[in-house]
C-alpha positions in Angstrom: -1.2 13.4 -19.8 0.6 16.7 -19.4 4.2 16.6 -18.4 4.5 15.7 -14.8 5.8 18.4 -12.4 9.4 18.2 -11.1 9.0 16.8 -7.6 12.3 17.8 -6.2 12.8 21.3 -7.6 9.3 22.6 -7.3 8.3 20.7 -4.2 4.6 20.2 -5.0 3.8 18.4 -1.7 1.6 21.3 -0.4 -0.2 21.4 -3.8 -0.6 17.6 -3.8 -2.0 17.6 -0.2 -4.4 20.4 -0.9 -5.7 18.8 -4.1 -6.2 15.4 -2.4 -8.0 16.9 0.5 -10.2 19.1 -1.6 -11.2 16.2 -3.9 -11.8 13.9 -0.9 -14.0 16.4 0.9 -16.1 16.7 -2.3 -16.3 12.9 -2.3 -17.4 13.0 1.3 -20.3 15.3 0.5 -21.3 13.2 -2.5 -21.2 9.9 -0.7 -23.0 11.3 2.3 -25.9 12.4 0.0 -25.8 9.1 -1.9 -25.8 6.9 1.2 -28.8 8.7 2.7 -30.8 8.7 -0.5 -30.0 5.1 -1.6 -30.6 3.5 1.8 -33.8 5.4 2.3 -35.0 4.6 -1.2 -33.9 1.0 -0.9 -36.0 0.5 2.2 -39.0 2.3 0.8 -38.9 0.7 -2.6 -38.0 -2.8 -1.3 -34.9 -3.1 -3.5 -32.1 -5.2 -2.0 -29.8 -4.1 -4.8 -30.3 -0.4 -4.1 -29.9 -1.0 -0.4 -26.6 -2.8 -1.0 -25.5 0.0 -3.3 -26.2 2.4 -0.4 -24.1 0.4 1.9 -21.3 0.5 -0.7 -21.6 4.3 -0.7 -21.3 4.2 3.1 -18.1 2.3 2.7 -16.9 5.0 0.4 -17.7 7.6 3.0 -15.5 5.7 5.5 -12.7 5.3 3.0 -12.8 9.0 2.3 -12.0 9.7 6.0 -9.2 7.1 5.8 -7.8 9.0 2.8 -7.9 12.3 4.8 -6.1 10.6 7.7 -3.4 9.2 5.5 -2.9 12.4 3.6 -2.5 14.4 6.8 0.2 12.0 8.2 2.0 11.2 5.0 2.7 14.9 4.4 4.7 15.2 7.6 8.5 15.8 7.3 11.1 13.3 8.3 11.8 13.1 12.1 13.9 11.1 14.6 11.6 8.1 14.2 11.0 8.3 10.4 14.2 9.3 8.7 12.7 8.9 5.2 9.4 10.7 6.1 5.9 9.3 6.4 5.1 8.4 2.8 4.2 4.8 3.6 1.1 6.0 5.4 -0.5 6.1 1.9 0.4 2.5 1.3 -1.0 1.5 4.7 -4.2 3.5 4.0 -4.6 1.8 0.6 -4.4 -1.6 2.4 -7.1 -0.5 4.8 -9.3 0.6 1.9 -8.7 -2.8 0.2 -9.7 -4.7 3.3 -12.8 -2.5 3.8 -13.9 -3.2 0.2 -13.3 -6.9 0.7 -15.3 -7.1 3.9 -18.2 -5.1 2.3 -18.1 -7.3 -0.8 -18.3 -10.5 1.2 -21.2 -9.2 3.3 -23.2 -8.2 0.2 -22.5 -11.7 -1.4 -23.8 -13.4 1.8 -27.0 -11.3 2.0 -27.7 -11.9 -1.7 -27.3 -15.6 -1.4 -29.7 -15.7 1.5 -32.3 -13.9 -0.7 -31.7 -16.3 -3.6 -32.3 -19.3 -1.3 -35.7 -17.8 -0.3 -37.1 -16.3 -3.6 -40.6 -16.1 -2.1 -39.3 -13.5 0.3 -38.2 -11.2 -2.4 -40.5 -8.2 -2.5 -41.7 -6.3 -5.6 -39.6 -3.2 -6.2 -41.2 0.2 -6.7 -40.2 2.3 -9.8 -38.6 5.0 -7.6 -35.7 2.7 -7.0 -34.8 2.8 -10.8 -34.7 6.6 -10.8 -32.5 6.7 -7.7 -30.1 4.0 -9.3 -29.8 6.0 -12.5 -29.1 9.3 -10.6 -26.5 7.4 -8.5 -24.8 6.0 -11.6 -24.4 9.4 -13.2 -23.1 11.0 -10.0 -20.6 8.2 -9.2 -19.2 8.2 -12.8 -18.8 12.0 -12.6 -17.0 11.7 -9.2 -14.7 9.0 -10.6 -13.6 11.1 -13.6 -13.0 14.2 -11.4 -11.0 12.2 -8.8 -8.9 10.4 -11.4 -8.0 13.6 -13.1 -6.8 15.0 -9.8 -4.9 11.8 -8.9 -3.1 11.8 -12.3 -2.2 15.5 -11.9 -0.6 15.1 -8.4 0.5 11.4 -8.8 -1.3 10.0 -5.8 -1.7 6.2 -5.7 -4.0 6.6 -2.7 -6.3 9.0 -4.6 -6.2 6.6 -7.6 -7.4 3.8 -5.3 -10.2 6.0 -4.0 -11.2 7.1 -7.5 -11.5 3.5 -8.7 -13.6 2.9 -5.6 -15.9 5.5 -7.0 -15.8 3.8 -10.4 -16.7 0.5 -8.7 -19.7 2.3 -7.3 -20.7 3.5 -10.8 -20.5 -0.1 -12.1 -22.5 -1.4 -9.2 -25.2 1.2 -9.7 -25.4 0.0 -13.4 -25.8 -3.6 -12.3 -28.4 -2.6 -9.6 -30.3 -0.7 -12.3 -30.5 -3.8 -14.4 -31.7 -5.8 -11.5 -34.4 -3.3 -10.6 -35.6 -3.2 -14.2 -35.8 -7.0 -14.1 -37.8 -6.9 -10.9 -40.2 -4.4 -12.4 -40.7 -6.7 -15.4 -41.7 -9.6 -13.2 -38.3 -11.2 -12.7 -37.7 -10.6 -8.9 -34.6 -12.8 -8.8 -32.7 -10.2 -10.8 -32.6 -7.8 -7.9 -30.6 -10.1 -5.5 -28.6 -11.4 -8.4 -27.6 -7.8 -9.1 -26.6 -7.4 -5.4 -24.5 -10.6 -5.7 -22.7 -9.3 -8.8 -22.0 -6.0 -7.1 -20.6 -7.9 -4.1 -18.2 -9.9 -6.3 -17.0 -6.7 -8.0 -16.4 -5.0 -4.8 -14.6 -8.0 -3.2 -12.3 -8.4 -6.2 -11.3 -4.8 -6.2 -10.7 -4.8 -2.5 -8.4 -7.8 -2.8 -6.4 -6.1 -5.6 -5.9 -2.9 -3.6 -4.9 -4.8 -0.4 -2.5 -7.1 -2.2 -0.8 -4.3 -4.0 -0.5 -2.3 -0.8 1.1 -5.3 1.0 3.7 -5.5 -1.8 4.5 -1.8 -1.4 4.8 -2.1 2.4 7.2 -5.0 2.0 9.7 -3.1 -0.2 8.3 -4.0 -3.6 10.6 -2.8 -6.4 9.7 -0.4 -9.2 8.5 -1.9 -12.4 11.0 -3.2 -14.9 10.2 -0.3 -17.3 10.7 2.3 -14.5 13.9 0.6 -13.3 15.3 0.6 -16.8 14.6 4.3 -17.3 16.4 5.1 -14.0 19.3 2.9 -15.2 19.6 4.8 -18.5 19.4 8.1 -16.7 22.4 7.1 -14.5 24.4 5.7 -17.4 23.7 9.0 -19.3 25.6 10.9 -16.6 29.0 12.2 -17.8 31.7 10.2 -16.1 29.7 7.2 -15.3 31.3 4.2 -17.1 29.1 1.5 -15.8 26.5 0.5 -13.2 25.6 -2.5 -11.1 23.6 -3.4 -8.0 20.7 -1.0 -8.9 18.0 -1.6 -6.4 14.6 0.2 -5.8 11.8 0.0 -3.3 8.5 1.8 -2.9 7.9 4.5 -0.3 4.4 5.7 -0.7 4.2 7.2 -4.3 7.9 7.6 -4.4 11.0 5.4 -4.8 14.2 4.8 -2.8 17.1 3.9 -5.0 20.5 2.4 -4.4 23.2 2.1 -7.1 26.9 1.3 -7.5 28.5 3.7 -10.1 31.7 2.7 -11.9 34.1 5.6 -12.6 37.6 6.0 -13.9 40.1 5.0 -11.1 42.4 7.9 -12.2 39.9 10.5 -10.9 40.2 12.2 -7.5 37.8 11.5 -4.7 36.2 14.9 -5.3 35.7 14.2 -9.0 34.1 10.8 -8.2 31.9 12.4 -5.6 30.8 15.1 -8.1 29.9 12.5 -10.7 27.8 10.5 -8.2 26.1 13.8 -7.1 25.3 14.7 -10.7 23.8 11.2 -11.3 21.7 11.5 -8.1 20.3 14.9 -9.1 19.5 13.8 -12.6 17.5 10.8 -11.4 15.6 12.7 -8.7 14.8 15.5 -11.2 13.3 13.2 -13.9 11.8 10.5 -11.8 9.5 10.1 -8.7 12.5 9.3 -6.4 12.6 10.3 -2.8 16.3 9.6 -2.3 19.1 7.9 -4.2 22.1 6.4 -2.4 25.2 6.0 -4.5 28.5 4.0 -4.0 31.4 4.8 -6.3 33.5 1.9 -7.6 36.8 2.8 -9.3 37.6 0.7 -12.4 40.8 0.6 -14.5 40.4 2.3 -17.9 42.6 0.9 -20.6 44.7 3.5 -22.4 44.3 3.6 -26.2 47.0 1.7 -28.0 49.7 3.8 -29.5 50.0 3.4 -33.3 53.2 1.7 -34.3 55.9 4.0 -35.8 56.2 3.8 -39.6 
């Protein structure tokens, strides 16, 4: 991946918001077309799997509007009620997306099980369903690759979640296509089985998104690797002799950091302040950190031993 843009110096928030909105509106158009086509073709062709895939596309359409809502609110500046800004709107929206996926998955599993209990009620599928499923697969995979590229460029976890939502659609369309082929070959059970598999995939992904969002909303720390990189950045600051009580927590796609810096107790208050300020600026320049609070701890530095006279 190309080197990530400096968040604090270049302030790419407007660029990020514009990119997220643009890609999401493209997703809205694609999912609206897919929903209409798949639901109509599913009803006409008698394919439960294709109909389920159309409902999945409808859930994508809803999630797109959730993303637009979250992007609008998370880009607001800090105010009297939100001193650190509104970045956690993205985490909240990711949780909503996860719950939405989970509910859709459970509903599709339930409908598929009912069909499997009554195999005689499974209709023969028309070949048009296969062509629609193949077209949907290609479209959703293309949408996933486009949205993931944008998400990586602007570093948006919300857009990553929505991109993987599109990838789950592509996988579900593949499974649905297999089920339709089976039905056309005289194995009607494969169509509801495909719908069942799609439901499980969607439910699992929904649970993952919701669980991760809950962790982020409850002050989940950065990964060990990311925390260690921040630690080394601070320790590499001239004048910092040691570090303890380094703590991190998520705020949307950014981090809030607290750290106690150890400096020479012979330094003046201003010198200690300048060292802490330098450490803060270094961390915020090289890492996705919204703010870093520092506390300076003076420590005694032993003077080098004088060589004995000869």
